[in-house]
C-alpha positions in Angstrom: 13.9 15.7 -19.7 16.4 18.4 -18.8 15.2 18.4 -15.2 15.6 14.6 -14.9 19.1 14.8 -16.3 20.0 17.6 -13.9 18.6 15.5 -11.0 20.8 12.5 -12.0 23.8 14.7 -12.4 23.2 16.3 -8.9 23.2 12.8 -7.4 26.5 12.0 -9.2 28.1 15.2 -7.9 26.7 14.8 -4.4 27.9 11.1 -4.2 31.4 12.1 -5.5 31.7 14.8 -2.8 30.6 12.3 -0.2 33.1 9.7 -1.5 35.9 12.3 -1.3 35.1 13.1 2.3 34.7 9.4 3.2 38.4 8.8 2.5 39.3 11.0 5.5 36.9 9.4 8.0 37.8 6.3 10.0 35.6 3.2 10.0 34.6 3.8 13.6 32.9 7.0 12.5 31.4 5.7 9.3 29.9 2.8 11.2 28.3 5.2 13.7 27.1 7.4 10.9 25.5 4.4 9.1 23.5 3.5 12.3 22.4 7.1 12.5 21.3 7.0 8.9 19.6 3.7 9.5 17.5 5.3 12.3 16.7 8.3 10.1 15.7 5.9 7.3 13.2 4.1 9.6 11.7 7.5 10.6 11.4 8.5 6.9 9.7 5.2 6.2 7.2 5.4 9.1 6.3 9.0 8.1 5.6 7.9 4.5 3.8 4.7 5.4 1.2 6.6 7.4 0.1 8.3 4.2 -1.5 5.1 2.8 -5.2 5.2 2.4 -6.2 1.6 1.4 -4.8 -1.2 3.5 -6.3 -3.9 1.3 -4.4 -2.5 -1.8 -1.3 -2.3 0.3 -1.5 -6.0 1.4 -2.4 -7.3 -2.1 0.3 -5.2 -3.8 3.0 -6.4 -1.3 1.9 -10.1 -1.6 1.8 -10.0 -5.4 4.9 -7.9 -5.6 7.1 -10.1 -3.4 5.8 -13.2 -5.2 7.0 -11.8 -8.5 10.2 -10.4 -7.0 11.1 -13.7 -5.4 10.3 -15.6 -8.6 12.6 -13.3 -10.6 15.0 -13.1 -7.6 15.6 -9.4 -7.9 17.6 -9.3 -4.7 20.1 -11.9 -6.0 20.5 -10.0 -9.3 21.1 -6.7 -7.6 23.6 -8.3 -5.1 25.4 -9.9 -8.1 25.6 -6.4 -9.7 26.8 -5.1 -6.3 29.5 -7.8 -6.2 30.7 -6.8 -9.7 30.8 -3.1 -8.7 32.7 -4.1 -5.5 35.3 -6.0 -7.5 35.8 -3.0 -9.7 36.3 -0.7 -6.8 38.6 -2.5 -4.4 40.0 0.8 -3.2 36.7 1.4 -1.5 36.2 0.1 2.0 32.7 -1.0 1.1 32.1 -4.6 0.5 29.7 -5.9 -2.2 26.8 -6.0 0.3 27.1 -2.4 1.2 27.4 -1.4 -2.5 24.1 -3.2 -3.2 22.5 -1.8 0.0 23.6 1.7 -0.9 22.2 1.3 -4.4 18.8 0.0 -3.2 18.4 2.4 -0.3 19.3 5.6 -2.2 17.2 4.5 -5.3 14.1 4.1 -3.1 14.8 7.3 -1.1 15.2 9.3 -4.3 12.3 7.8 -6.3 9.6 7.0 -3.8 7.4 10.0 -2.9 4.9 12.5 -4.3 7.6 15.0 -5.3 9.2 12.5 -7.7 6.0 11.3 -9.4 4.1 14.6 -9.4 7.2 16.5 -10.5 7.9 14.1 -13.3 4.2 14.3 -14.4 4.3 18.1 -14.4 7.5 18.0 -16.5 6.1 15.6 -19.0 2.6 17.1 -19.3 3.2 20.9 -19.1 7.0 21.3 -19.1 7.0 22.6 -15.5 10.3 21.6 -14.1 10.3 23.6 -10.9 9.5 20.6 -8.6 12.2 18.4 -10.1 14.7 21.3 -9.8 13.9 21.6 -6.1 14.2 17.8 -5.8 17.6 18.0 -7.5 18.9 20.3 -4.7 17.6 18.0 -2.0 19.1 14.9 -3.7 22.4 16.6 -4.0 22.6 17.1 -0.3 21.1 13.6 0.5 23.5 11.8 -1.8 26.5 13.5 -0.2 25.5 12.3 3.2 24.5 8.8 2.1 27.6 8.1 0.1 29.8 8.7 3.2 28.3 5.5 4.7 27.1 3.5 1.6 29.9 4.5 -0.8 29.7 4.1 -4.5 26.4 2.3 -4.5 24.7 5.7 -4.0 26.4 7.1 -7.1 25.0 4.3 -9.3 21.5 5.1 -8.1 21.6 8.1 -10.4 21.1 5.7 -13.3 17.9 4.3 -11.7 16.7 7.9 -11.0 17.3 8.8 -14.7 15.4 5.7 -15.9 12.5 5.9 -13.4 11.8 9.6 -13.6 12.6 9.8 -17.3 10.1 7.0 -18.0 7.4 9.0 -16.2 8.2 12.2 -18.1 8.3 10.5 -21.5 5.1 8.6 -21.0 3.3 11.1 -18.7 0.2 11.4 -20.9 -0.3 7.6 -20.8 0.6 7.2 -17.1 -1.5 10.1 -15.8 -4.8 8.1 -15.6 -3.0 5.5 -13.4 -1.1 7.9 -11.2 -4.0 9.5 -9.4 -3.7 11.0 -5.9 -4.8 7.7 -4.3 -2.3 5.7 -6.4 0.6 8.0 -5.5 -0.4 7.6 -1.8 -0.3 3.8 -2.1 3.0 3.9 -4.0 4.4 6.1 -1.3 3.1 3.8 1.4 4.5 0.6 -0.1 7.9 2.3 -0.9 8.0 3.6 2.7 7.5 0.2 4.1 10.4 -1.0 2.1 12.4 2.0 3.4 11.6 0.9 7.0 12.8 -2.6 6.1 16.0 -1.1 4.7 16.5 0.9 7.9 16.1 -2.2 10.0 18.7 -4.0 7.8 21.1 -1.0 8.1 21.1 -1.1 11.9 21.5 -4.9 11.8 18.1 -5.9 13.3 16.9 -7.8 10.2 18.1 -9.2 6.8 15.1 -8.7 4.7 15.5 -9.1 0.9 13.9 -5.7 0.2 14.6 -5.7 -3.5 12.2 -8.6 -4.0 9.3 -6.3 -2.9 10.0 -3.7 -5.6 7.3 -5.0 -8.1 4.7 -4.0 -5.5 5.3 -0.4 -6.4 4.0 -1.2 -9.9 1.2 -3.4 -8.8 -0.3 -0.6 -6.5 -1.3 1.9 -9.2 -2.8 -0.9 -11.3 -5.0 -2.0 -8.5 -6.0 1.5 -7.7 -7.0 1.9 -11.4 -9.0 -1.3 -11.3 -10.8 -0.1 -8.2 -11.8 3.2 -9.9 -13.3 1.1 -12.8 -15.3 -1.0 -10.4 -16.7 1.8 -8.3 
């Protein structure tokens, strides 16, 4: 778990540095930076989405995922949480929507991808923390840049990273049969589609309730496991 804790701490440190720099940057520049980050987010999403191997699993996972997410109304709950954070941080120029947006965007960027899952499995199964230590350095840099535009929402994503990666490490021996290479590819694909949607939201093209699609990330490996049992 030490590598997961270090990863979360790296995000907190990076976000804090970004928030300090943010205070000296005018809104004109932070808005321009946000659009730039939005375009980069779309690029990252497209690159990851192309790694998917089973379109049918992708479609079913997204449909079931958004149905569950809409029923639970995850988006509303996260936005309510963001509103609460915003009310506690009135000194920040971010409104509650950007706090929520920052939390969701950074959480997905930090947790979706082979490095996160494989690194956490390696740490849990064999105690090999090298990949998560490398990821910590990358997340330190990324969180610094993201927090300049998204503010304090990025800092709170450290808690999600701690929970997500920590769960994989602790339950690695039980999750390993489900987190096959094909399952990781589909998780990456689904998460990347959400990242594309976030990028479109950031630059103002759409207003997709991305958080409601999050259950799809859990549905994908379950479907992949079922497919292996059938075939």
